N, C-alpha and C positions, 0 to 999 in steps of 0.2 A: 537873375535866375540862378548864377554862379553861387553867389549867397546863399542863397536857399540848399543847393546843394551841399556847400561847405557844411552848413549847419546841419542838414539830415546825417551826413558824414561824420560830424563829431559827439552828436548822440549815437551812434550805431556805434562809435569805437568806445563812449563811454558806456555803456551797456556792456558790451564784451567785457572790458577791464571789470565790472562790476561781478559780471558772471565767473570769470579766471579769479577772481579773490581767492587767496589758500584758504581762509576760515571757511566761507561758504562752501569751497567743495572738499574741506575735510568736515563738515557739517553734513554734507549729503552723503559722504559715503558713510558717516558714523549712521545715518536713519536707515540707509541702503541694509547695511549690516544687522540692525536690528529687526528691519523686516523681514530678512531672510531667515533671520534666526527665530523669530516668532511661529514664522509658516513652517518650519521644519518642526517646533515643540509640538505645533497642533498635531501634524501627520504622523511624529511618535505617537502621540496621545490616542491616535485612532488606533493606531497598528498595538498597542498596548491592550486598548478596548475590544478588539477583535481578536485578542489572544488571551482575554480574559474569558470571552465567551464560548471560544473550545474548551477552554479548560473546565467551565461550567457543563458544558454538555459530556465531556470526556468522567465526571462527576457522576452526573445523574445516570449514564449509561453501566457504568461500575455501580452504581449504588441498584441499577434494576436487574442486570445479572445474579447479583447476590440475593435478590430478592426472588428471582424464581427460580433459585437452586434451592432454598426455603419451603419454597411452593411444591417443589418436586417431591422434597423429601417429606413434607405431610403428607402428599399425596400417596408415596408408599408406605408411609405407615398406616393410614388407613385402609391399605391394600386397594387401591386403586391405581394399579401401574398404567394401564390407556392413560388417564389422564397426566400420570407424570411422563412418559413419554411424550406425549404432547406440548407439556412444560418445557421439556430438554430442548424440543427440537427449537422453541421459540427462544432458548438461549441460548444455542448455537448461533442461531441470525443477530441475536445482540452481541455476541462475543464477536462474531466477525465483522460489526460495525466498530465494535472498539479496538480494532489494531489497525484499522485506517485512520480515524479518529486521533489515535495514539500517535501516529505519524506526522500528523499535521499537527498535534498540539507541538511535538519536539523541533519541528521546522518552524513553527509560529514564534515560538519560544528562543530560540538563536536568531531569528531576523530581530527581536526586540533587544535584544541582549547588543547586537550591532548597530543599532538605533541607538541606543546608549550612550553607548560610548563615541557614537559620529556626534552627539547632541554636547556632550561633556567638553569635546576638541574643538568646536565651533563657540562655545560660549568662551573657553581660555584664548583663542584667537580673538575674539570680539575684545575681550579685557586686554589684550596685549596692545591691539589696534587702537583701542582708547586711550592708555597711555602714550603711547608715538604719538595720535594727533595733539594730545596737551604738549608734548614737546614741542612739536612743529609749529605749535601755533606761539608758542612764545619765543621761538627764533624769528617766527615771521614780525612778529612784534619788536622784539630788537633791530631786527635790521630795516625796519621801516623811522624807527627812534633815528638810528644813526644815518639813515638818510636824510631825514629831515633837519638833523644837525649840520650834516654837511652842504645841505642845499643853504641853510641860513647862512652859515660862513661863505659862501661862494661870493665872488667877486668883493670880499671886504678889502679894502685899502687903508692900511692904516701908518701912519706917518712915525718917520722914528722915533719920536719923542712916546708914542704907545707901545711901542715894540715888548715892553716887560709886559704890557696888559693882555696882548694878543698870546705872547707865551705861556703866561699865566690861563689864559684862555686854555691853549691848545691843551694844557696840563689838566686843565681840568676835566676837558673832554674825554682823554685818554684814560684818565680816573673814573670816568663815568662809565667808559667801555669796559674798562678792567672788571669795575664792581657788577657791570649786567653780566659780563661773561662769565665771574665766580659765582655769581646766582645761577647764570644757568647751567652752571657744572654742578652748584650743589643742587640743585635741582635735580637732574639728571641720576646724580650718585644716589640722593637720600630721600626724594620722595619716590620719583621712577624706577628706582633701583631695593633699596632697602625695603622703602614702607611697601612697596607693591608685590616683592615677594612675601614678606611674613603675611601681607592679606592671604595672598595666593596659597601659601602653607596653608593657614587657619581655616582659608576655606576650601582648599582640597582635602583635609582632615575631618572638617564637618560633612562636607560630601559622600566622603568615601564612608564614614560610619554611618548617614538616613541610607546609603546605599546599600548598605551592609545588610543593615534594618528591614529594607525594605525585601530586599532577596529572601532571607529567611522569614518571613511573612507569606509570599509569593511562593515559598518551595521551590527557588532557584541555586539555592547553596550547596545543591548536592551535584552529583557529577553529571553529565548531561546522557539521557539516554540513547542507544543506539536508534540511530533511523531507520536501521534496514526493517522491511515491512517483512513479516512473514506472509505468504498468501494462507487465509484462512482453508481449512481442511473442508474438504464435504459433507455436508450434514449427514452421511451414511454411517455412522460409528453412532448413532443414537442408543443402542442396546447396549454397546461396548460401557458407554459411560454411564447409562442407567442401572446395569449390574454393580458397576464399580462404586455407585451410589448407595445402590443396593446392598454393601458390604458395609459400605462406612456407616449406614442406621444400623446392622447388626451387631456391629463391633462394639459401637459406642453405648455408655452405661445407659439402661433404663429407656 
C-alpha cells in the first residue's frame, strides 16, 4: 500500500512540474493576452458601428430639415401660407431632435477615439510581452543546458593522469557557456532591441498614416464639437420664422 501511495505522489509531482514549466506558462500567458485583445477589438468594432449609425441618423435628419424648408419655400411662392406654416412646425420638431442627436454623436465620437487609443496601447504591450517571452524562453533553455552539463559532470573522479583532460573539459564548458551568454546578449541587443525597435517604428508610422486616412474619411480630423446642448426653443415662433422666410423669398432674384 505504501508503494502505491508513493507512486501516486510521484505522478502528482511530475504533473505539477509539468504545469509549472516556464515555457508552458509563457505560452498560456501569450494566449490569454491574445484572447483579451481579440475581445477588446470586437467591442471596439461594435462601438464604431454604433457611432456610424448615429452619424447616419444625424445626416438623414439634417437632410430632412433642409427638405422641409425647401417645401415651405415652395408653398409660400404658391401663396399657400397655411401649408407653409404647418411645414415649418414640422421643421422645428426635426431641428429639436437634431440638437439631441448631435450631442449623442459627439459623445460617441469621443468614446470611439478613446477606445482606439486603448486598443493601440494594448497591441504595443502584447508586442513587448511577446519579445520578452522569447528572451525568457532562451534563458530557460540556457539554464537547462547548463544544469544538464553540471549533472553530467557530477561525481566524476579523474586520476592524476587525466588532470589535463579534466582541465580541458572545464575550459571547453566555460567557453561554451561564454558563447551561450554572448549569443544571448546578441539576441537581446540585436533582435529584441534594434530590430524590434525598427519594426515598431515602421509599424507605428504605417499605423499613424492609416489612422489619419481613416479620420479624414470619417470626418474626425476637425476640432471636436462642443458637447453643450442647448435646449430647443419652444415652437411658438413659427410666425417670425415664416416672416423671415418670406423676406428671403422676396429678396431672392426671380
